[in-house]
N, C-alpha and C positions, 0 to 999 in steps of 0.2 A: 456334654458332660453332666452327669447327674450329681449335682452338689458335691463336686470334687473337693471344695473347701469345706472342711468340717472335721469332725473327730471320728476316726476309725478305730473301733475297739477290736483289738486283735486278741485271739486266745493266747493265754500265757501258760506255758508249761515250765514249772520250776524243777529243773533237774538237780540243781545245787544252788548254793548261795550266789555263785558267780553269775547265774542266769537270771536271777530275780532283778527286774528292772521295771520302772514305770514306762509304759508305752507312750511315745510322743504323739503330738497332734499331726494329723495329715495336712500337708501343705500343697499348694498349687505346683504343678510340674514346672511352671515358669520360675517359681521361686526356688525350687529344689535344685536347679542348676546354678551352682554358686558363681559369683562374680556379676558384673554389670554388663549390659549390652554395649559394645563399642559404638561410639557415635561417629567417628571419622573414618568412613570407608569410601573409597573411590568407586562408587556404584551410582547408576542413574537415580537421582532423587534421594530422599532420606529414608533410611531403613526404618520401617514401622512394622513390627511383628504382626499387628492386626491386619495388615494387607495380605498376609500369606495365609490363604485358606485352602482347604482340601477341595480340589476341583472335581476329582473322580473318586468318590468315597466307596468303601466296602471291599474293594479288591485291587489286585495288581500292585502289590507293595513294591516289588523289584522288577519283575519281568512279566511279559505275556507268556504264560506257561504253554498254552497250545501251540503258539508260534515256535517256541524253542523245541518243543517235542517234535515238530516236523523236521527241524534241522538235525536233531539227534537221530531221527528215524532213517535219514539218508546216510548215516555214518556206518560204514561196514566194520563192525567191531569183532574182535576175537575176545575171549573171556578176560585176558589180561588187560586189554585196553578199556573194556567196560568197567572193570573193577577200579582201575586207576583214575579214570575220568569222573565217573559217577558213583563210585563205590557200589557198582552193580555186581551182584553175585548170582549167577545163574541158578545155583542150587537152592538159594533162598526162595526164588520165584517158583521153582519146580515143586517145592514142598507145599507152598501156599496154594498153588494151582491144583495139586493132587488132592488136597483135602482142605476145603475152605474152613471148616470148623477147627482144623488143626492150627490154622493161622490165627483164628480168634482165640484159641486156647493159649496162644503165646502172648496175649495182651499183658502189659506190665501193670501190676496192681497200683492203685492210686496211693499217693503219699500225703498224709494229712499234715505233715510238718516239714520244715526246712531249717537247718542250722548253718553254721559257718565253717571256717577252715578246720576247726577241730574235728568236726564230723567227717570231713573229707579225708583227713589224715587217718582217722580211726576206722572209717568205712562203715560205721553204724550210726543209727539214730535212736533217740530215746523211745519213741512210740513204735515206729515200724520195725526197728531193729536192724534194718538194712537201708542204705541210701539208694533209693530206686530212681533218682533223677537221671543218673548216667545211663542205666539201661533204657529208660524212657527216651532219652536223647538219641541213643544209637538205633532204637527200633523205629522211631519216627523218621530218622534220617534215611534208613533203608527203604521204608515204604515210600517216602517222597521221591527218592532217586529212582526207584523202580517204576513208579508211575510216570515220571518224566521220560524215561527211556522207552518203556513198552506201551504205555497207554492202556494197560490191562486194568480193568475196573476193580479187580480183586484187591489191588493195593489201596485204592480209594476207599473201598468198603471197610477194610481192616483199619486203615488210618482213621476213618470216621469213628469206628467203634472204640478205638484207643483214646481219642480226644474226648469223646462223649463220656467215657468211663471216668476220667479225671475230673471233668466238669460236673457230672452228676454227684460225685462223691466229695466235691468241694476240696480238692487237693490244695495244699499250702495254706490251709486255714489257720495254722499256728506257725508263727515265726519265732525262732529262738536266737537271741543274740549271743555272741561270743563273750568270753570274759577277758581277763588280763593275759597278755602275751608280749614278751620282749619289752616290758615296761609300759605298754599301752593298753588301754581298754578299747577293744575293737567294736563293741556294740553290734549293729546290724550290717556293717560294711560288707563282709563276705556272705552273710546270710542272704541279703538282698541280691548280691551279685550272682549267687548260685540260682536264685529264683529267676533272674533275668536270663541267664544262660539257657535255662530250660524253656522259658517263655519265648525266646528268639526262635527256637525250632518249632514250637507249637503254634506260634502266630503265623509262621510261614505255612505250616501244615493247614491251618485254618484258611489261609489264602488259597492253597491248592484245592481244598474241598469246595470252596466257593467257585473258583474258576472251572472246576470240573463238574459243577452243578450236582454235587453229591449230597447236599443237605436239604431236608425239608424245612419249611419255615420254623417249625417247633424245635427241630434239632439245632438250627442256626441260633435261635434265641437262647437255648440252654448253654451253648458254648460261649456265645457273646456275653451273657450275663456273668458267667464265671470269669472270663478274661477281664471284663470291666472292673471287677472287684480286685483281682490279683494285680493288675497293672497299677491300680490306685494304691495298693500296698507298697509298691516300689517307690512311691512319692513321699516317703516319710520325711525327707528333708535334707538340708546340706550336711548335717552331721551324721546322717544315716542312723538315726536312733539315739541321738544325743550322746554318742560315745565321745571320748576325749580325743580320738584320732580322726581327723577329717578324711573323707574319702579322696582317694587319688583321682586325678583327672582322667586316667584311662577308664576308671570305674564310671565316672560321669559320662564318658563317651558311650559306654554300654547302656547306661540309664537313658540318655538322650535318644539313642537309636530305638530302644523299646518304645519310648513315647512316640517317636515318629511313625513307627510301624503301626502302633495302635491308633494314632491319629488318622491314618488312612483307612484302616479297617472299620473304625467307628464313625469316621467323619467329624471327629472332635478337633476343632481348630486349635484349642489351647495346647493339647498334647502335640499336635503337629508343629506348632510354633516353638515349642520347647526344644525341638531338634535344631531349628534354625538358630535359636539363641546360643546353644552350645557351639555350633559351627562358627558363629561370629566371634565368640569369646576365644575359641581356640586359635583363630586367625590373629586376634589381638595379642595373644600370649606368645606369638611366634617371632623370633629374631629375624633380622634382615636376610640372614643366610638360609632361612628355612627351618632352623632348629627350634624346638619348643622349649621355652623357659620353664614350662611346667615339669617336663620329664627329663630333659637333657640339662643336668645341673652340675655345678662345680662340686667336686667330691666332698669338700669340707662342709657344704651346705646340707647335704642329705646323702648319707652313705648308701642307702638302698637304691636311690635313683642313680647314683654314680655307678652302681653295679648292674642295674637292670634298665637303665635309661632307654636304650635302643628298643628293647622289648616293649616297654610301656609306650614309647613314642609310636611304635608300630600300631598299637591298639588305638591310640588317639587318631592317627591318620586314617587307619582302616575304618574307624567309626565315622569320620568325616566323609570319606568317599561313599560309604554305603548310605549315609543320610543324603548326600548330594544325589545319589541314584534314585532314592525315593522321591525327592523333590523334583527331579527331572521328569518323572512319570506324572507329576502334577502340574507340569508346565513352567517350572522355575529353574533357572540356571545358577546354582551356587558355585560352580567351578570358576566362573568369571569374576567372583568377588575378590577385590584386592584392597589391602589396607594402604594407608599413606606411606608405610615403609616398603611398599611394593611386594607384600606377602600375599601369595595365593596358595591354594592347596597343591598346585603343580610344583611350586618351589619346595614345599614341605616334602613331597614325594621324592623329588630329585635329591634333596639332602639325605633323606633316609637311605635310599638305595646307593648313593655315592659312598656313604660310610659302611653300608653292608658289603660293598665291594672293596673295602680297605684290606690290605694296602695297595692292591693292584690299581685302584682308582686314583692313587696319588693324592688323596685327600689329606690335608695336614691335621695333625692332632692339635686340638685347642684346649684351653683351660677347662672347658666344660664337656669335652667329648674324648673318650678313650674307647674306640670301637671294640677292642678285645676285652677290656674290663666290663663293658656294657653288654656282653653276651651276644656279640655279632653273630657268631656261628650258631648259637641256639636259635636265633630268629630265622636264619636262613634254612636251618634244618627242620623247622616246625612245619608240619603239613596239615594241621587241623587246629581248630579253636580260633578265638578272636584275637590271638596274638600271632597268628600265622599271616602269610602274605597272600592268601587266596583272593583277597579283595582286589589285588593288582589285575586280575583278569577282567573285572568290571571296568577298571580304569582304561586298560589297553583296548578294550572293545570300543570305548567311546573316543579315546584319544590315542590312536596308534602311532602318531608321528611327532608328539611333543618331545622336548628335551627330557622330561621326566620319563616318558615311555621308552626312549632310547636307553636311558640309564637302567630302567627295570630290565629290559631285554639283555643288556650287556652284562650286568652283574648278578642277575637272578636266573633268567631263562637260559641263556646260552651256555654258561659253565656246566649246567646240570642236564641240559636237554629239555626241550619244550615239553616232552612227554614225561620223562622219568622224574622230574622234579616238580611236577604240577601239584598244586595245593588245593584240596577240596574246601577247607575252611567252613565247616558248618557253624562256626561260632557266630556268624551273622544270620543264622536261621536258614539261609539258603546255601546249597552247595555251589560255591562261586565258580569252580572249574566247570561243573556240569552245566551251569546256567549261562556262563559268559565266555568260556575259553574259545579262542579262535581255532575252529576245527581245521581250517586250511593249513595251519602250522603243524598240525598233528598228522594229517593225511586222511583221505576219504576211502581208501581201500586197504585191505589187509597187507598188501605189499608196498604201501606208500611209505614215505620217509618219516622218520623221527630222528632228530639229532641225537647222536650217541648210540644208535642202533646199527646192526650189521645185516646185510642181505647175503644169503648163501644159496647157490644153485648146485645141486648134486645130480649127476647123471650115472648111467650104468653102461659099462663098456660092452656088455653082451646084449642086454635088452634096451634097445633105443627108445622104447615107448616110456621108459621110466625117466621122469624129469621132476625133481623135487625142488621147490623154491620156498625158502622160509627166512625168517628173520629173528634176531634176538638181541639182548642188551650187550652181549660181547660176541666176538668172533668165534670163540671156543664153544659157547653155548649154542649159537646158531648152527655151526657145523655139526655138532653132536646130534642135535635134533633132526637135521636134514638127513644125516647118514642113518640114523635109527629108522626114519620113515622109509628110506630107500630099501634097506635090508628087510623091512617088514613087508614090502611089496614083492620081494623075491622069494620064490618057493624053493629053489634049488640053492645049495650051498655055494656052487661055483658062481651063480649069478649074484648071490649076496656079496661075495668077495670082489665082484666087479664094480661095486659102488665107489664113486670117487667124487671129490669136490671139484666141480668145473669152474666155479666162480665164487669169490668171497671178497666182500668189500664193505666199508662203512657207507651207510646210506646217505644220500644227499637229497636236497629238496627236489621234488618232481620225479624222483626215481621210484 
């Protein structure tokens, strides 16, 4: 770390009186994660952050990308499956392949500034005029996913050009705090969170470029130097810019995850250890039943957490799982850590999905948990972002048979279908479904099973050579598609009228 402890002078744009503020001192990432490191953990030896060092620096944040690409290559996709698993859109690839320059012309212009929730609501920014962070996220997501699926270097080339553009033009050089809202001064809380959301995708893109050997030493340095500066800006401190409203712990989960990602890419142990500190504190702040006292609160204590507790708890647990995955690649097992109260991340996951399965799970309402009020359905239906459940695929791949895994499958996977309800969750930088999803549960051929899908066979009474087999999300859709195909193969009207449904059934595993 290059003198992380010091004063970082940020450019200040004064849009109005509410934006005018003294910029705070930059603090260590260890300090910026609020709370103290828990001392009493049932783990071998005493927890000493200094003992946790990056063993394999520069690359492989989450996964071995070439290895996963080989797994995906053997998957027989149709367009629908590709799009759902990896957000793969064939037309996107065809356009880029047809004209390389056209792809480069689609690059998202760099964004010199970032603001908070007001900008997101208004959709505009004071300097750029348009918030380009979301288009940047979507574009890098597409390029990353297409590279993982196809291995076509055109996606790496354009991804490189995109990241280099923002690095060379020093994007996010100016951070603008929010003013007053709902009786609170928000400071940089949301400003920095939106920077982190963008960084998560771009850091993973950097990892992709490195694993794909797509960067020259000079290009690597340009990107590296920019990331180093921007990640440091997210270290403003516990109060997120000395605002009067402290950052929520789900926000700190996002912060800690960025530190951990950058710790690996940079080889900086202090950033890496900041992720562990958050993980340990999160365990300490968890009740015996697996609920977080941070986010699952009594209604009278914090009205917003009583309304959005499950959603925010999802972000805390998701952040912990993805940090544990990063640490696992460095040779450390955070999943086994247990507090004196018997709390592990497994127990937290089991609690979360039990209440997401309410009332079918039979879980009792408690003074601090009202699943319906805490937006249970919103969490279940969310299929992207860091408050989605996409991280569950990473957990299931590593722990397919734990009690927590069984609860995930019972109340999240099975009711919606392993396929139709799969979550991409780019909020962690990586497309979790594309990177971790168990392909055997989805099927390896076009006619293989997915829960909640139907297989239909259509024959022709006159032309025995016609046999159409298809599948769809409902019986009606599958039959309609198969009959349409059958009639399209028939040249005579009498033959067309001879098409009939020979077989129609809900698909089962192995079918």
